[in-house]
Biopython code that builds the backbone (N, CA, C, O; Angstrom):
import numpy as np
from Bio.PDB.StructureBuilder import StructureBuilder

atoms = [
    (1, "UNK", "N", (-14.163, 6.371, 22.099)),
    (1, "UNK", "CA", (-12.792, 7.048, 22.395)),
    (1, "UNK", "C", (-12.234, 7.676, 21.254)),
    (1, "UNK", "O", (-11.959, 6.902, 20.337)),
    (2, "UNK", "N", (-11.988, 8.917, 21.066)),
    (2, "UNK", "CA", (-11.396, 9.527, 20.045)),
    (2, "UNK", "C", (-9.764, 9.469, 20.062)),
    (2, "UNK", "O", (-9.122, 9.620, 21.101)),
    (3, "UNK", "N", (-9.173, 9.231, 18.786)),
    (3, "UNK", "CA", (-7.888, 8.989, 18.796)),
    (3, "UNK", "C", (-7.240, 10.523, 18.346)),
    (3, "UNK", "O", (-7.769, 11.329, 17.581)),
    (4, "UNK", "N", (-6.001, 10.655, 19.027)),
    (4, "UNK", "CA", (-5.510, 12.003, 18.949)),
    (4, "UNK", "C", (-5.195, 12.310, 17.431)),
    (4, "UNK", "O", (-5.079, 13.528, 17.297)),
    (5, "UNK", "N", (-5.030, 11.679, 16.326)),
    (5, "UNK", "CA", (-4.762, 12.093, 15.210)),
    (5, "UNK", "C", (-6.245, 12.378, 14.603)),
    (5, "UNK", "O", (-6.275, 13.145, 13.641)),
    (6, "UNK", "N", (-7.289, 11.924, 14.993)),
    (6, "UNK", "CA", (-8.610, 12.325, 14.555)),
    (6, "UNK", "C", (-9.228, 13.380, 15.286)),
    (6, "UNK", "O", (-10.236, 13.926, 14.836)),
    (7, "UNK", "N", (-8.687, 13.739, 16.441)),
    (7, "UNK", "CA", (-9.400, 14.734, 17.321)),
    (7, "UNK", "C", (-8.864, 15.961, 16.487)),
    (7, "UNK", "O", (-9.657, 16.849, 16.173)),
    (8, "UNK", "N", (-7.390, 16.040, 16.079)),
    (8, "UNK", "CA", (-6.794, 17.250, 15.393)),
    (8, "UNK", "C", (-7.296, 17.425, 13.956)),
    (8, "UNK", "O", (-7.060, 18.453, 13.321)),
    (9, "UNK", "N", (-7.994, 16.394, 13.458)),
    (9, "UNK", "CA", (-8.476, 16.593, 11.975)),
    (9, "UNK", "C", (-7.332, 15.984, 11.027)),
    (9, "UNK", "O", (-7.508, 15.975, 9.809)),
    (10, "UNK", "N", (-5.926, 15.377, 11.713)),
    (10, "UNK", "CA", (-5.261, 15.217, 10.745)),
    (10, "UNK", "C", (-5.538, 13.700, 10.230)),
    (10, "UNK", "O", (-6.263, 13.050, 10.983)),
    (11, "UNK", "N", (-5.133, 13.119, 9.211)),
    (11, "UNK", "CA", (-5.087, 11.898, 8.762)),
    (11, "UNK", "C", (-4.292, 11.076, 9.504)),
    (11, "UNK", "O", (-3.250, 11.564, 9.941)),
    (12, "UNK", "N", (-4.618, 9.637, 9.806)),
    (12, "UNK", "CA", (-3.760, 8.902, 10.312)),
    (12, "UNK", "C", (-2.545, 8.391, 9.314)),
    (12, "UNK", "O", (-2.773, 8.189, 8.121)),
    (13, "UNK", "N", (-1.415, 8.224, 9.814)),
    (13, "UNK", "CA", (-0.272, 7.949, 9.055)),
    (13, "UNK", "C", (-0.445, 6.281, 8.707)),
    (13, "UNK", "O", (-0.486, 5.427, 9.593)),
    (14, "UNK", "N", (-0.531, 6.012, 7.367)),
    (14, "UNK", "CA", (-0.146, 4.793, 6.715)),
    (14, "UNK", "C", (0.783, 4.240, 6.267)),
    (14, "UNK", "O", (1.408, 4.733, 5.329)),
    (15, "UNK", "N", (1.114, 3.072, 6.820)),
    (15, "UNK", "CA", (2.516, 2.352, 6.236)),
    (15, "UNK", "C", (2.165, 1.036, 5.771)),
    (15, "UNK", "O", (1.065, 0.542, 6.021)),
    (16, "UNK", "N", (2.880, 0.565, 5.236)),
    (16, "UNK", "CA", (2.673, -0.811, 4.594)),
    (16, "UNK", "C", (3.045, -1.889, 5.440)),
    (16, "UNK", "O", (4.207, -2.064, 5.809)),
    (17, "UNK", "N", (1.971, -2.709, 5.799)),
    (17, "UNK", "CA", (2.198, -3.862, 6.669)),
    (17, "UNK", "C", (3.407, -4.832, 6.220)),
    (17, "UNK", "O", (3.300, -5.331, 5.100)),
    (18, "UNK", "N", (4.452, -5.119, 6.927)),
    (18, "UNK", "CA", (5.592, -5.880, 6.450)),
    (18, "UNK", "C", (5.398, -7.260, 6.351)),
    (18, "UNK", "O", (6.223, -7.978, 5.785)),
    (19, "UNK", "N", (4.144, -7.781, 6.970)),
    (19, "UNK", "CA", (3.717, -9.198, 6.815)),
    (19, "UNK", "C", (2.875, -9.312, 5.362)),
    (19, "UNK", "O", (3.232, -9.991, 4.400)),
    (20, "UNK", "N", (1.885, -8.627, 5.431)),
    (20, "UNK", "CA", (0.795, -8.996, 4.414)),
    (20, "UNK", "C", (0.756, -7.566, 3.332)),
    (20, "UNK", "O", (0.057, -7.569, 2.319)),
    (21, "UNK", "N", (1.360, -6.737, 3.614)),
    (21, "UNK", "CA", (1.569, -5.746, 2.372)),
    (21, "UNK", "C", (0.395, -4.720, 2.405)),
    (21, "UNK", "O", (0.278, -3.799, 1.596)),
    (22, "UNK", "N", (-0.468, -4.985, 3.442)),
    (22, "UNK", "CA", (-1.750, -4.078, 3.226)),
    (22, "UNK", "C", (-1.662, -2.517, 4.069)),
    (22, "UNK", "O", (-0.516, -2.207, 4.394)),
    (23, "UNK", "N", (-2.475, -1.787, 4.343)),
    (23, "UNK", "CA", (-2.426, -0.519, 5.026)),
    (23, "UNK", "C", (-2.372, -0.998, 6.279)),
    (23, "UNK", "O", (-2.944, -2.010, 6.685)),
    (24, "UNK", "N", (-1.464, -0.036, 7.089)),
    (24, "UNK", "CA", (-1.389, -0.362, 8.686)),
    (24, "UNK", "C", (-1.209, 1.028, 9.289)),
    (24, "UNK", "O", (-0.320, 1.738, 8.818)),
    (25, "UNK", "N", (-1.945, 1.468, 10.255)),
    (25, "UNK", "CA", (-1.800, 2.762, 10.951)),
    (25, "UNK", "C", (-0.994, 2.703, 11.674)),
    (25, "UNK", "O", (-0.912, 1.804, 12.510)),
    (26, "UNK", "N", (-0.005, 3.846, 11.524)),
    (26, "UNK", "CA", (1.219, 4.077, 12.527)),
    (26, "UNK", "C", (1.059, 4.800, 13.372)),
    (26, "UNK", "O", (1.406, 5.970, 13.214)),
    (27, "UNK", "N", (0.533, 4.417, 14.461)),
    (27, "UNK", "CA", (0.234, 5.307, 15.686)),
    (27, "UNK", "C", (0.002, 4.541, 16.890)),
    (27, "UNK", "O", (-0.244, 3.335, 16.850)),
    (28, "UNK", "N", (0.085, 5.308, 18.115)),
    (28, "UNK", "CA", (-0.013, 4.587, 19.505)),
    (28, "UNK", "C", (-1.302, 3.857, 19.292)),
    (28, "UNK", "O", (-1.191, 2.710, 19.724)),
    (29, "UNK", "N", (-2.431, 4.087, 18.810)),
    (29, "UNK", "CA", (-3.641, 3.479, 18.524)),
    (29, "UNK", "C", (-3.566, 2.056, 18.395)),
    (29, "UNK", "O", (-4.269, 1.285, 19.048)),
    (30, "UNK", "N", (-2.426, 1.595, 17.268)),
    (30, "UNK", "CA", (-2.346, 0.356, 16.938)),
    (30, "UNK", "C", (-1.231, -0.435, 17.586)),
    (30, "UNK", "O", (-0.046, -0.347, 17.265)),
    (31, "UNK", "N", (-1.733, -1.227, 18.543)),
    (31, "UNK", "CA", (-1.041, -2.009, 19.470)),
    (31, "UNK", "C", (0.144, -2.921, 18.580)),
    (31, "UNK", "O", (1.226, -3.288, 19.039)),
    (32, "UNK", "N", (-0.355, -3.170, 17.221)),
    (32, "UNK", "CA", (0.628, -4.140, 16.722)),
    (32, "UNK", "C", (1.519, -3.508, 15.713)),
    (32, "UNK", "O", (2.089, -4.238, 14.901)),
    (33, "UNK", "N", (1.693, -2.225, 15.686)),
    (33, "UNK", "CA", (2.448, -1.467, 14.606)),
    (33, "UNK", "C", (3.898, -1.853, 14.697)),
    (33, "UNK", "O", (4.535, -2.129, 15.714)),
    (34, "UNK", "N", (4.333, -1.819, 13.347)),
    (34, "UNK", "CA", (4.082, -1.506, 12.081)),
    (34, "UNK", "C", (3.258, -2.798, 11.378)),
    (34, "UNK", "O", (3.179, -2.947, 10.159)),
    (35, "UNK", "N", (2.758, -3.551, 12.207)),
    (35, "UNK", "CA", (1.710, -4.485, 11.453)),
    (35, "UNK", "C", (0.386, -3.838, 11.603)),
    (35, "UNK", "O", (0.077, -2.919, 12.361)),
    (36, "UNK", "N", (-0.491, -4.613, 10.569)),
    (36, "UNK", "CA", (-1.848, -4.283, 10.657)),
    (36, "UNK", "C", (-2.618, -4.974, 11.631)),
    (36, "UNK", "O", (-3.690, -4.501, 12.010)),
    (37, "UNK", "N", (-2.134, -6.150, 12.114)),
    (37, "UNK", "CA", (-2.879, -6.898, 12.835)),
    (37, "UNK", "C", (-1.903, -7.921, 13.857)),
    (37, "UNK", "O", (-0.687, -8.111, 13.843)),
    (38, "UNK", "N", (-2.817, -8.397, 14.603)),
    (38, "UNK", "CA", (-2.105, -9.480, 15.810)),
    (38, "UNK", "C", (-1.474, -10.758, 15.120)),
    (38, "UNK", "O", (-0.590, -11.486, 15.572)),
    (39, "UNK", "N", (-2.225, -10.862, 13.773)),
    (39, "UNK", "CA", (-2.015, -12.186, 12.983)),
    (39, "UNK", "C", (-0.874, -11.964, 12.187)),
    (39, "UNK", "O", (-0.131, -12.925, 11.989)),
    (40, "UNK", "N", (-0.553, -10.674, 11.607)),
    (40, "UNK", "CA", (0.458, -10.449, 10.981)),
    (40, "UNK", "C", (1.836, -10.145, 11.905)),
    (40, "UNK", "O", (2.989, -10.295, 11.501)),
    (41, "UNK", "N", (1.451, -9.703, 13.182)),
    (41, "UNK", "CA", (2.648, -9.579, 14.020)),
    (41, "UNK", "C", (3.065, -10.988, 14.684)),
    (41, "UNK", "O", (4.177, -11.138, 15.189)),
    (42, "UNK", "N", (2.225, -11.873, 14.653)),
    (42, "UNK", "CA", (2.555, -13.224, 15.049)),
    (42, "UNK", "C", (3.042, -14.237, 14.036)),
    (42, "UNK", "O", (3.631, -15.266, 14.368)),
    (43, "UNK", "N", (2.773, -13.902, 12.798)),
    (43, "UNK", "CA", (3.233, -14.652, 11.792)),
    (43, "UNK", "C", (4.693, -14.242, 11.531)),
    (43, "UNK", "O", (5.560, -15.087, 11.308)),
    (44, "UNK", "N", (4.949, -12.876, 11.567)),
    (44, "UNK", "CA", (6.529, -12.462, 11.536)),
    (44, "UNK", "C", (7.280, -12.885, 12.675)),
    (44, "UNK", "O", (8.477, -13.147, 12.551)),
    (45, "UNK", "N", (6.710, -12.975, 13.741)),
    (45, "UNK", "CA", (7.430, -13.537, 15.251)),
    (45, "UNK", "C", (7.894, -15.020, 14.962)),
    (45, "UNK", "O", (8.970, -15.552, 15.236)),
    (46, "UNK", "N", (6.689, -15.576, 14.282)),
    (46, "UNK", "CA", (7.033, -17.328, 13.875)),
    (46, "UNK", "C", (8.089, -17.385, 13.083)),
    (46, "UNK", "O", (8.999, -18.143, 13.419)),
    (47, "UNK", "N", (8.209, -16.633, 11.900)),
    (47, "UNK", "CA", (9.112, -16.751, 10.996)),
    (47, "UNK", "C", (10.704, -16.445, 11.610)),
    (47, "UNK", "O", (11.705, -17.088, 11.291)),
    (48, "UNK", "N", (10.664, -15.447, 12.444)),
    (48, "UNK", "CA", (11.833, -15.296, 13.219)),
    (48, "UNK", "C", (12.178, -16.362, 14.201)),
    (48, "UNK", "O", (13.375, -16.540, 14.430)),
    (49, "UNK", "N", (11.337, -17.056, 14.781)),
    (49, "UNK", "CA", (11.404, -18.003, 15.605)),
    (49, "UNK", "C", (11.911, -19.448, 14.795)),
    (49, "UNK", "O", (12.822, -20.161, 15.216)),
    (50, "UNK", "N", (11.253, -19.670, 13.759)),
    (50, "UNK", "CA", (11.832, -20.864, 13.195)),
    (50, "UNK", "C", (13.006, -20.486, 12.006)),
    (50, "UNK", "O", (13.261, -21.183, 11.024)),
    (51, "UNK", "N", (13.630, -19.223, 12.362)),
    (51, "UNK", "CA", (14.949, -18.828, 11.494)),
    (51, "UNK", "C", (14.622, -18.997, 10.278)),
    (51, "UNK", "O", (15.499, -19.563, 9.626)),
    (52, "UNK", "N", (13.388, -18.635, 9.530)),
    (52, "UNK", "CA", (13.207, -18.238, 8.104)),
    (52, "UNK", "C", (13.794, -17.393, 7.872)),
    (52, "UNK", "O", (14.210, -17.470, 6.716)),
    (53, "UNK", "N", (14.225, -16.182, 8.572)),
    (53, "UNK", "CA", (14.833, -14.823, 8.041)),
    (53, "UNK", "C", (16.259, -15.042, 8.434)),
    (53, "UNK", "O", (16.593, -15.220, 9.606)),
    (54, "UNK", "N", (17.062, -15.026, 7.464)),
    (54, "UNK", "CA", (18.435, -15.337, 7.478)),
    (54, "UNK", "C", (19.400, -14.460, 6.534)),
    (54, "UNK", "O", (19.003, -14.243, 5.389)),
    (55, "UNK", "N", (20.562, -13.976, 6.916)),
    (55, "UNK", "CA", (21.483, -13.398, 6.095)),
    (55, "UNK", "C", (22.272, -14.361, 5.401)),
    (55, "UNK", "O", (22.886, -15.243, 6.002)),
    (56, "UNK", "N", (22.283, -14.225, 4.101)),
    (56, "UNK", "CA", (23.223, -15.356, 3.534)),
    (56, "UNK", "C", (24.631, -15.029, 3.719)),
    (56, "UNK", "O", (25.113, -13.899, 3.804)),
    (57, "UNK", "N", (25.391, -16.445, 3.784)),
    (57, "UNK", "CA", (26.760, -16.192, 4.252)),
    (57, "UNK", "C", (27.664, -16.261, 2.970)),
    (57, "UNK", "O", (27.318, -16.822, 1.931)),
    (58, "UNK", "N", (28.787, -15.666, 3.155)),
    (58, "UNK", "CA", (29.719, -15.901, 1.808)),
    (58, "UNK", "C", (30.526, -16.967, 1.834)),
    (58, "UNK", "O", (31.734, -16.753, 1.734)),
    (59, "UNK", "N", (29.999, -18.474, 1.988)),
    (59, "UNK", "CA", (30.604, -19.564, 2.229)),
    (59, "UNK", "C", (31.127, -20.002, 0.886)),
    (59, "UNK", "O", (30.443, -19.742, -0.104)),
    (60, "UNK", "N", (32.238, -20.621, 0.757)),
    (60, "UNK", "CA", (32.892, -21.193, -0.285)),
    (60, "UNK", "C", (32.195, -22.496, -0.570)),
    (60, "UNK", "O", (31.986, -23.350, 0.291)),
    (61, "UNK", "N", (31.817, -22.603, -1.959)),
    (61, "UNK", "CA", (31.214, -23.897, -2.395)),
    (61, "UNK", "C", (32.125, -25.077, -1.823)),
    (61, "UNK", "O", (33.279, -24.843, -1.465)),
    (62, "UNK", "N", (31.529, -26.432, -1.745)),
    (62, "UNK", "CA", (32.031, -27.468, -1.662)),
    (62, "UNK", "C", (32.962, -28.137, -2.695)),
    (62, "UNK", "O", (33.673, -29.109, -2.438)),
    (63, "UNK", "N", (32.881, -27.485, -3.952)),
    (63, "UNK", "CA", (33.531, -27.948, -5.376)),
    (63, "UNK", "C", (35.106, -27.768, -5.283)),
    (63, "UNK", "O", (35.580, -26.642, -5.132)),
    (64, "UNK", "N", (35.727, -28.640, -5.353)),
    (64, "UNK", "CA", (37.287, -28.466, -5.300)),
    (64, "UNK", "C", (37.830, -27.807, -6.461)),
    (64, "UNK", "O", (38.975, -27.356, -6.480)),
    (65, "UNK", "N", (36.949, -27.736, -7.524)),
    (65, "UNK", "CA", (37.447, -26.828, -8.514)),
    (65, "UNK", "C", (37.017, -25.338, -8.645)),
    (65, "UNK", "O", (37.169, -24.684, -9.677)),
    (66, "UNK", "N", (36.398, -24.816, -7.359)),
    (66, "UNK", "CA", (36.140, -23.599, -7.301)),
    (66, "UNK", "C", (37.319, -22.844, -7.178)),
    (66, "UNK", "O", (38.232, -23.301, -6.491)),
    (67, "UNK", "N", (37.453, -21.626, -7.806)),
    (67, "UNK", "CA", (38.458, -20.798, -7.792)),
    (67, "UNK", "C", (38.117, -19.478, -7.230)),
    (67, "UNK", "O", (37.459, -18.716, -7.939)),
    (68, "UNK", "N", (38.463, -19.122, -6.099)),
    (68, "UNK", "CA", (38.355, -17.714, -5.649)),
    (68, "UNK", "C", (38.873, -16.777, -6.411)),
    (68, "UNK", "O", (40.097, -16.893, -6.335)),
    (69, "UNK", "N", (38.511, -15.691, -7.282)),
    (69, "UNK", "CA", (38.988, -14.948, -8.083)),
    (69, "UNK", "C", (39.459, -13.482, -7.271)),
    (69, "UNK", "O", (40.257, -12.635, -7.672)),
    (70, "UNK", "N", (38.535, -13.511, -5.773)),
    (70, "UNK", "CA", (38.971, -12.288, -5.075)),
    (70, "UNK", "C", (40.372, -12.391, -4.359)),
    (70, "UNK", "O", (40.864, -11.410, -3.801)),
    (71, "UNK", "N", (41.003, -13.635, -4.398)),
    (71, "UNK", "CA", (42.302, -13.613, -3.546)),
    (71, "UNK", "C", (43.382, -13.166, -4.507)),
    (71, "UNK", "O", (44.531, -13.078, -4.072)),
    (72, "UNK", "N", (43.106, -12.852, -5.872)),
    (72, "UNK", "CA", (44.133, -12.664, -6.858)),
    (72, "UNK", "C", (44.674, -11.060, -6.594)),
    (72, "UNK", "O", (45.569, -10.588, -7.294)),
]
sb = StructureBuilder()
sb.init_structure("model")
sb.init_model(0)
sb.init_chain("A")
sb.init_seg("    ")
for serial, (resi, resn, name, xyz) in enumerate(atoms, 1):
    if name == "N":
        sb.init_residue(resn, " ", resi, " ")
    sb.init_atom(name, np.array(xyz, "f"), 0.0, 1.0, " ", f" {name:<3s}", serial, name[0])
structure = sb.get_structure()
């Protein structure tokens, strides 16, 4: 099977795989895009499922001597 980007002579668009940092073809022919492989896709999904990816919260420390200078 000839891929559309190869048929026209264009080079495939390569992006950095978010999981491993390797090259990944960003085209409909890559079922795992933007990842380079099923392994990288599943690894990323597992990190989300285990809540490894979190946005840090701006919680006050439990230290009673903590002084919030943004309230001044």
